[in-house]
Structures are given as structure tokens and as C-alpha cells.
N, C-alpha and C positions, 0 to 999 in steps of 0.2 A: 416803490423805489427798489432798484436792484441792490443786493447786498453781496459783498465779496467775502469769501471764506478762504483764508490762506492755507493751501495744502502743503506748504513748506517743501515744495519739490522744485529743485533747480536742475539737477541731473537725475535721469531715470535709469532703470535697470536695462542697460544696453544689451545684455545677453538674453533678455526676454524678447520673443517675437510677438506679433500681433495676436497669434493664436493663444499665447499664454495670458494676455490681457483679457481676451474674450472668455477664457477659461474661468477667470476670477469672477466675472459678471455672472456667468452661468452658475458657478458654485454658490454665490450669494443668493441667487434666485431659488436654487434648490434648497438651501438652508432655510430661507424664509417660508417656502412651501412646507418643509418639515416642521418648523416651529409653530406655524399657524394652522397646520392641518387643512390647508386650502387645496384647490384643484391643481392639476399638473401645470407646470410652466409652459409657455408658448415660445417657440423660436421660429422666426420667419426670415426669409431673405428674398430680395428682389432688386435688381439693377443697382447693386452696390450698397443697398440699405438693409441693415439687419435690425430686427426688433427682438429683444429678450425681455419677456414679460412674466412677472409673477403676480399672484392675486392675494398678496399678504397685506401688511399694514401701511405700506408706503414709505419711501425714503425720506429721512429728515436730515437736517444739517449735522446733528450729533453723530450720525453714522460716518461722517468724514473724519472724526477725531481718531487718533491712534491711541487706543485704550483697550484694555481687556473688556470684553463683552461678557458680563456676568451671566446673561441668559444663555449665550453660546457655550460658556465654560461649563455650565451645569448640564448641558445636553451631552449625550454620549455618542451621538451619531452625526456630528457636524464637524466640518474642517475649520471654517473661519472663526477666529476668536479674538484677534488683536486689532482689527480695523486697518491692517496693513495692505491686504490684497487689493482692496478697492482703489486706494490712492495710487498704488503702483500701476494698476491697470490704466487709470486715467492719464498718468504720466506717459505710459507707452503709447497710448492712443494719440496724445498730443504730439509726441515726437514723430510719429508716422503720418501726421497730417490728417488724422481721422476725426471728423467732427462728431462730438458727443452731445446728445440732448437727453436729459433724464426727466421723465414726467412722473409726478405723483400728485396726490390731492393737496399736498402742502406747498409745492412749488415746482417750477420748471428750472432745470439747472443746465448751464453750459460751462465752458472752460475758457480761461484767458490768462495770459501772462501779465503780471502787474507788479509794480514796485512794492517791495516789502516795507511795511510801515517803519519809518525811522532809519532805513538803511538804503544805500545806493546799490541795490541788487533786485533783480526781478525773479519772482517765483510763480509757480502755477497756482491759480486761484479758481475756485468754483464760484460761478455767478448765480445767485439765487434770485429768481424773478417770480412774479405772481403766477400761480398755476395756470397753465394753458387749458388743462382739463381738470376742473375742480371736483368733478364727480368720479374720477377714475379710481378704479379699485386696484390696489397694489402699486407696482412700479414698472414703468416701461423704459428700458434703455434703448435709445435709438443711436445706432452707429452708422455714419455715412462715410462711404469710401472704403468699405470692407470688401475684401476678396472672398468669394464663396469658398475657395480652397482653405483659407485661414479659418473660416467658420467651421468647416468640416473637420479640420485638424483639432480644433477646440472641442468639438462634440465627441470626437474619438477618445478624448481623455476622461470620459465619464462612463461609468458602468451602465447607467440607465439607457444610454444610447448604443450600447454594444449588443448587437443581435447575433454575434458569432459565439456566444457562450451559453451554456445550459447550467442552471443551478443544480448541484448535486446534493449539497448538505449545508446547513448553517448551525452554528453553535454560539456560545457566549463570546468566543474570540473572533469570529468572523465567518466568512462564507467561502465555499469551494465551488468552482465552476469548471465544467469540462469545456475545452476549446474545440469548437466545431470545425475550425480550419487549422491549417498547419502554421498559422502565424505565431509569433512569439507569445508566450504567456505574459499576462499583465498583472501587476500588483497594484491594487487599489487601496486607498485609505478612505473609509466612509464614502465609497463610490467615486473617488477622484483618483486618476492614475498618478502613481508616484514613481513607477519603475517598470521596466520590461525585463523579462528573463527568457533567454533563448533556449534553455535546457530544463525548464520546469515542466512538470506533467500537467499541472492545473493552473488556472487563473484564480487569484485570491482577492477577496475584499476584506480588509482588516477593519473591524468595527470596535475593537477594544484596544485603546492606545496605552502602551507603557511609557515610562518617562523618556526613554531613548527615542521612541517614535515621535512623541510630542515635541521634543527638542529639534528633531530633524525636520519637522513640518512647520516650524514657527514662521518661516518666510518662503522657503522653496517647497514646491510640491512636485517636482520632477527630478529624475535622476538621483533619487534617494539611494544611498548605499545599502547593500544587502545586510550589512551588520545591524542596521537600524530596525529591520523588520523580520530577520530570519527567526528570532526567538518566538515572535508572535505567530509566524507561519507554522512553526513546529507545534505551538500550542493548539492552533486550529486543527492540525492533522491528528494530534494525540487525543483530541476530543471527538473525532469523527467515529460514527458507528455504522454508516451506510455501507451496504455491500458494494455499491458502485465505486466508492472511493477506495475502500480497503482492497478489493480485488484488483483494481488497477495498480495499486502500490505493490501488492504481493506478486502480481504477474511480472512486475518490472524488477523485482529483487534478483531474479536469475540473471538478468542482464548485467549485474555487477561483475560477474565473472568475465564478461567480454568487454567491459568498459563502455558499454553502450547505454547504461542506465540513465534515468533522469536524476536530477540533482537531489530530489526529495529522498529517494531510496539510498542515496549516498550518505545520508545522515543515519548512522547506525541506530540511534534511538527511535527514529521514525520507522525504519525497516523492522526493528524488533517489535514495536507497538503494533504495526500492521499485521505482522505474522501472528502475534499472540491473539489479537482480536479475531482474525480470520480463523484461527484454530478453534476458538470458542464457537464459531458458526459451524464448524465441522467440515468434513470432506477434503481435508488437506493433510499432507504429511511433509515434514521438513528434513532435509538431508544436505550434508556438504558434498562437494564433488568427490572428495577422497573416499567418503563412506559409500557413495553410490558406485564408484569404480570397484570397490571391494566386494560387492554383492555377488553371490553365486547365481547361477541360472534359476535354482530353486527358490532363492530368496526374492529374486525378481518376480517369480510367479506369485509368491505370497503378496508382494506389493501390488501386482496387477489385480489379484483376486479381491483385495481390499476395496477397490474402486475409488481410492483416494487420489486426489491430484497431487503429484509430486512437485514440491517447491524447493528449488536449489538455493541455498544461501551460503555466503562465505563464512569463514571461521569466526570472524568478529561478531556477526549477527547471531550465528548459532550459539556462541558462547553466552549471549544474553538471553536466549530463548530456551535453551536446553533445560529440560525438566518442567517446562511450562507449556510445551506444545507436543503434538503427536510426532514421534520419530519412528524409525523402523522397529525399535523395540516395542513400541506401543502397538504397531500394526501386527507384529508377530504374536503378541499376547492376545490380541483380539482374534487372530486367526485360530489359535488353539482353543479359545473359548467357543467359537462359532462352528468349528469343524465337526462334521458328522460323517460317520462311516456309512457306506452303502453295502451292507452285508449280503452275501449270496449263499443261499441254502445249498447243502450238499447235493440235493436232488436236482437242483437247477444247473449243476455243472455238466459240461459235456462228458462223453465217455472218456475221452483222452485226458481231460482235466481230473476226473475222478481217479483215473489210473495213477496219475502223478501224485494226487493227494493221498492215496492209500499208502504211499511209501512212508508217510509220517508215522504210522503205528510202530514199525520196527525201530525207527530212530528214536522216537520218544520213549518207548519201553526201555531201550538200552540206556539212554541218558538218565531217566528217572532212577534206574538201578544204581548208576554211578553216584548221582548226587543225592540219592535217598529223598526224592521229592515225589509228591503226588502228580499224576498225569495232568498237564495243563490243558485248558480249552484252546483249540486252534480254530480260528475263524478266517474266512476268505471275504475280502471286501473289494468292490470295484475301485474305491478310492482309498488312499493311505495318507495319513497326516505327514506333511513335510517335516523333516527333522529340523529343529530350530537352529542347528549349526549351518543350515542352508544347503546341505548336501542331499543328493537324491537318495531315497530309501525305498525298499521294496517290502519291508516288514517292520513290525514294532512290537515290543512287549508293552502292553497298555495295562497298567495296574488298575486304572479306573474300570476298565472292561474285564479285568482279571483274565486276560486271554492273550495268546500270541496271535497277532493279526497279520496276514500276508496278502499282498496285493494279487488280485486275480490273474493279472498278466504274467506273473511268475510261473503259473501252472503250465505254461507252454513248454517248459524245460524241466526235466527231472533233476538235472544237476543244479540249476538255479534254485529250484524249490528247496532241495535238501540243504543247500548252503545257507539260504535265508533262514530256514527253520532252525538249524543248529546255532546260527548267530543269535537269533532271538531267544532260543532256549538258554543260552549262556547268560543273557540279561535276566531271564526269569529265575534261573537257579541261583545266580550270584547277587542280584540287586545292584550291580555296578553299572555305571553308564559308559558310553563309548569314550574312546580317547583317554582312557585311564590305564595305568599300569596294572591295577588289580584286575580289570576286565580282560586285558590282553593275556594275563597269566591264566585266568580261568578258561578262556577260549583256546589257548594253546594246549592246555592240559586236556580239554575235552576232545579236541581234534585228534590228539595223539591216542587217546583212549579208544575213540571210534575206529581209527585206522587199525590199531593192534587187535581190537576185538573182532572186527569184521574181516581181517586179513586171513586168507586160508593158511592152515598150519603147514609149515614146511621146515625141514631140518637144514642145517647148513650144508650138509653133503649133497642136498638136492639142487643147490645153486652152483653153477660152474664158477670156478675161481675167478675167471676174467670178469664175471658179471657181479662179483661181490663188491660191496661198497664199504669202506672203512671210514669211520668218523672219529676224529680225535678232538678232545676238548681239553 
């Protein structure tokens, strides 16, 4: 004898389409597959008839009650929990004239409108009949009058049927997928689509629900606002370790300057996390546009020689990561540590180079006499360490080498060589660094001494009055 079960539905969700109702049936089938660890569900379609089949325990009358399902509440990777979706789906099917037959080993179920007991109103009822297939395994939902397009729309709402994404990484908060096509990114909650994002870099499957997410998903599973899932998406990203995810984020950070970046890198904390994590992997250096514009050509050469990939970040991101990532200062320090001179022996110099180099003896002897210093070692190198101020240099007083080192190319000119030699001797003799008042004073004193000492002796009467110069201080 047939039994009627009052579904207590008079009006249904008018904003739901048939595809949303099909979605609920598929979601329940997938949940049952997950809970029972049974084989994959089957979905078939032919001539307006759709079968959605799971191989679980079989549908019973108590599954139609609107009540918290303790089994589903305990599970962390399911959507359905309150018995609402199934009843809403049946109401939508009935409103659209779609015939529903549900087969399980317990009964075969159809739908009808019937008077509500004790009241002059009709509500939708489930009609429980003797099972047509008593030995069936699981539950078979048969939907007659379905359009194939609606079935396809429903399937597109599930991650399991999305072949246009590639899993990049998963963690305790969810999964990150690369979109193979240019379609909008999708936000899934336990494999069911809840939103689309037109400017997200990745597609996400949220598997850990916070209270805000659970509240948003109690009844509706589509068009969920970003505020409900943005924190969870951030947590997914901040727990990512893979090069594929982080490099994509870091590469997009530079686009913030042009306003063409994806929304994920617009979140400062995500951009900072990606930058810091990529920094630990090595091979990158971070800089703001202002700092990059201030680099001299020599500093750019240092940057190129480092072999590091330059990542441009805005001031907000740089403010969060400075001190924790490789910057130009880091690159400059590494350059100094790794730099090696390529010294050239005197015998290997050409005749013209040796002739220029030989000028050093007279100059050094003169300066050592003035500054009362021992004669310094002078070395010639093919390469010269770039000055950390970023300016081109042709020589250096290197205390570690205990020598004045001059670049070989300077030997092409006697004038250039003598000038570089005297400049570096001033560093050697004084110990002062460039761009200081003390060094300038020593250099000025030294140049005046050299001029006066090497100037041929002449009396004032030897110089015509018209050519005499008078200086007043």
C-alpha cells in the first residue's frame, strides 16, 4: 500500500532553475559516494530522461525530513547537512512539470500534490510504493522531461566534471587549480560551485569551512558573496608552498603598477607572503619602481651579474617584506663577497702598457716622501670591483689585498693612469673614503704638492706680466 510523506512544500524556490535542482541531486549522490566509499556515481541522459545513480545505502523516508544530518555534520568534505536541498529540488522539478521517480531497495518514490491533513490546503507529497527493484544497490534518480542543456549546466557546477582545470596544490584549507582556458575562475566549496570570479588568477576548492562560509551555504550554493570566502581563499594561498602557485603570484605582483594585476595579488598580505616564500626558494630580488629608477648603470650591471630575477613591488608590499627578502643591498653584498680580480703579471703587459705603468715609480716615490709611507703594492687587473655607490671606477685601494689595484684598460693613457694612481694613493695614505670632506682635503693637498714639486723652477721675472695670474682669497 502506498504511503504519503508530506514534504510541506506549497510554493517553491522560483529563482531556482531546473539546473539548480539537478545540482542538488548530484551533490547528494556525490556525498553518499564519499560517505560510503563506494564507486563513482553514474549520470546518463537519453531522449529527455536523466538517470543520476549512486551505489551507496539507498534512500529512505527519513532522508526527506528537514533535520541536521549528524553524519554529514561530522564529515569535513560534504555540502549537504540539513535535508533542505533534496526537498527544494523536488519542488522545482514538480513546478517545471518534470516527472520524478526514485528507486532504492526500500521503495520506489514519486511525487503528487495532496491535501494537508486537517487543513484545506494542498502541499507536495512523496509517494512511497513497494520497491520496483528490490535488489538495487544505492539510489537511482530518474528525471523525465529534462533538457540536456540543463543537465550540462548542473554538471558544470561540480569540480569533478571540470576538465578545464589542473590541480596545482592542496593543503588543509583547500585546493588551488590552474585554469586551462580563459574562462572565469570558479570558487568551489567541497567540489560544488558557489561563485565565479572574473579577475582571479586561480580556481579554488574550499574544503575547510569557517562559520561565515557555513552560514552562507545553509541554503544557497550559488552567487555566494566574496566576503564569505575571501578569508578562506587567503588562508589557502598563505599555506601554499609549490613553485607553480608562488611564481605565478610573484610574476603578477609587478602588474600592480599598471593596474592589470589579478585580484589575489591586490591583497597586500598575499603578495607579501608570495614574495617572502619565493625569496626562500632563491633566485629573485625585490625592488620598488622608485629604487629601480635611481640605479646607476654600474648598479644595473651588478644586478645583471647576480643572475637574479627582478621583481617589482609597490611601496605597500615592499614595506611588509623589506628586511626579509633579497633587495639590491643584498645583491651588492653578495657581489663584493664573490668578486675575484683577474690579475695581470707585469711581463704579460704589452710594451706600451709597461711604458705607462713605469710612470708609477716616480709618482709613488714622490708621494711616499710627502706622506711618509712605505711604497704600496700596485697591481693590474682585467676586472675591477664596482664601487658600491654605483659609479664607474677604474681603480681601488683594496685593504684586503693590501694593494692599489688599477684596471688594465687604464694603461692605454698615461694621463688616465697617473690620475687613477694618485686618487687611489690618497685613499691608501689617508684611509678616508670617497665623498668625504677629509678625503677631498687630502686629495687637494696631494695634487698641489705634486704640481709644485714637478713644476720647473721659474722666477717671476721669467713670466711676462700679461701672462701672470693673480689669485685673491
